[in-house]
MIMAR-610077 format. One record per residue (C-alpha): residue number from 0; residue in three letters; x, y, z. Coordinates in pm, whole numbers. Last residue first. Example, Ala and Ser with C-alpha at 12.3 -4.5 7.8 and 13.67 -1.06 7.14 Angstrom:
<sites>
> 1/SER/1367/-106/714
> 0/ALA/1230/-450/780
</sites>
This chain:
<sites>
> 140/GLY/-265/-81/-932
> 139/ILE/73/-235/-1008
> 138/ALA/68/-610/-1061
> 137/PHE/346/-841/-947
> 136/ASP/583/-1099/-1092
> 135/GLU/838/-1258/-859
> 134/ASN/1187/-1384/-931
> 133/LYS/1408/-1575/-688
> 132/PHE/1770/-1595/-577
> 131/SER/1728/-1364/-275
> 130/GLY/1622/-1085/-509
> 129/TYR/1462/-1032/-847
> 128/SER/1144/-837/-901
> 127/ARG/902/-826/-1190
> 126/GLY/654/-550/-1257
> 125/ARG/311/-457/-1382
> 124/ASP/104/-161/-1495
> 123/ALA/368/111/-1502
> 122/VAL/311/460/-1640
> 121/PHE/620/635/-1780
> 120/HIS/614/1006/-1865
> 119/LEU/909/1115/-2080
> 118/VAL/969/1487/-2085
> 117/CYS/1109/1690/-2371
> 116/TYR/1402/1916/-2459
> 115/ASP/1513/1947/-2824
> 114/PRO/1266/2231/-2891
> 113/ASP/1439/2438/-2620
> 112/SER/1162/2620/-2429
> 111/VAL/1294/2511/-2087
> 110/GLY/1629/2661/-2173
> 109/GLY/1742/2720/-2531
> 108/LYS/2087/2579/-2453
> 107/TYR/1942/2242/-2356
> 106/TYR/2221/2018/-2228
> 105/LEU/2409/2265/-2002
> 104/ARG/2078/2450/-1953
> 103/ASP/1965/2142/-1760
> 102/GLY/2172/2256/-1462
> 101/MET/1885/2491/-1362
> 100/LYS/1645/2202/-1322
> 99/TRP/1326/2153/-1528
> 98/ILE/1074/1901/-1390
> 97/ARG/758/2110/-1392
> 96/ARG/873/2348/-1662
> 95/LYS/875/2073/-1927
> 94/SER/533/1944/-1827
> 93/GLU/384/2296/-1838
> 92/GLU/548/2386/-2170
> 91/ASP/404/2090/-2360
> 90/GLU/641/1838/-2520
> 89/LEU/538/1523/-2337
> 88/VAL/638/1185/-2482
> 87/GLU/431/906/-2327
> 86/MET/589/578/-2216
> 85/THR/384/268/-2146
> 84/GLY/409/-17/-1898
> 83/GLN/656/-265/-1759
> 82/LEU/853/-221/-1436
> 81/SER/1168/-423/-1376
> 80/PHE/1308/-444/-1026
> 79/GLY/1654/-558/-927
> 78/ARG/1842/-699/-629
> 77/TYR/2207/-800/-620
> 76/SER/2244/-646/-273
> 75/ARG/2539/-423/-365
> 74/THR/2438/-394/-732
> 73/ASP/2104/-235/-649
> 72/VAL/1917/-230/-979
> 71/PHE/1628/-30/-1123
> 70/TYR/1481/-129/-1458
> 69/LEU/1222/74/-1647
> 68/SER/1017/-78/-1926
> 67/ALA/841/46/-2235
> 66/LYS/550/-1/-2473
> 65/PRO/472/336/-2636
> 64/ASN/516/217/-2996
> 63/SER/521/485/-3270
> 62/LYS/587/788/-3049
> 61/PHE/802/577/-2819
> 60/CYS/1032/485/-3111
> 59/ARG/1081/845/-3224
> 58/VAL/1151/943/-2862
> 57/LYS/1395/652/-2828
> 56/ASN/1589/765/-3137
> 55/SER/1661/1102/-2982
> 54/SER/1557/1434/-3139
> 53/THR/1329/1526/-2848
> 52/ASN/1628/1495/-2618
> 51/THR/1558/1351/-2275
> 50/THR/1400/1416/-1937
> 49/LEU/1238/1167/-1702
> 48/TRP/901/1143/-1523
> 47/PHE/783/831/-1338
> 46/GLU/436/694/-1262
> 45/LYS/315/375/-1089
> 44/ILE/591/312/-837
> 43/GLY/463/580/-603
> 42/LYS/425/902/-801
> 41/ARG/769/978/-938
> 40/GLU/980/1275/-1025
> 39/ARG/1315/1346/-1188
> 38/PRO/1371/987/-1300
> 37/ALA/1731/864/-1287
> 36/LEU/1970/964/-1564
> 35/MET/1949/723/-1852
> 34/ALA/2094/382/-1936
> 33/LYS/1955/234/-2255
> 32/THR/1809/-103/-2346
> 31/VAL/1682/-167/-2698
> 30/PRO/1452/-452/-2801
> 29/TYR/1421/-523/-3173
> 28/GLY/1093/-446/-3350
> 27/LEU/1249/-296/-3664
> 26/ALA/1159/61/-3560
> 25/ASP/1312/4/-3216
> 24/LEU/1136/-153/-2920
> 23/TYR/1183/-1/-2575
> 22/GLY/1373/-57/-2252
> 21/ILE/1488/197/-2000
> 20/TYR/1771/148/-1752
> 19/VAL/1775/386/-1459
> 18/PHE/2069/590/-1334
> 17/LYS/2186/798/-1037
> 16/SER/1992/581/-794
> 15/THR/1879/724/-461
> 14/ASP/1514/811/-528
> 13/ALA/1442/527/-770
> 12/MET/1606/272/-539
> 11/LYS/1413/409/-241
> 10/GLY/1086/392/-435
> 9/ILE/1160/36/-548
> 8/VAL/1222/-69/-187
> 7/ALA/918/113/-45
> 6/GLU/683/-1/-322
> 5/LYS/806/-356/-293
> 4/ASP/747/-349/84
> 3/GLN/393/-219/34
> 2/THR/325/-496/-219
> 1/ALA/445/-768/17
> 0/MET/765/-957/-61
</sites>
């Protein structure tokens, strides 16, 4: 699959999926996979922004080891895309306001300034796709 096609397919999956799976390494070096709500924003397939609790285990882990992955899957077509890169924890007001949604107050009672609300910024540098019974590694520029 050509790079432009991958970008279109992954982009559509990211835009229509309700969930994304994130991967990270815990404090003991073991891999952890967690389902999260889909990214709030993206820039191509290079950068993604998600929200989470500052007090979460994954935030502690990302602060000590930023290596991460995102996995998007289409169960109807049995196609998946894994993106590998780094995750940055953003706690500044501007980043938090940028992707805040009114329904977030349900989770963050203090609003956009809630200290337990933060943004995860994922930057991909490579990926791996699965579809039509084959895997393919690809770089992300």
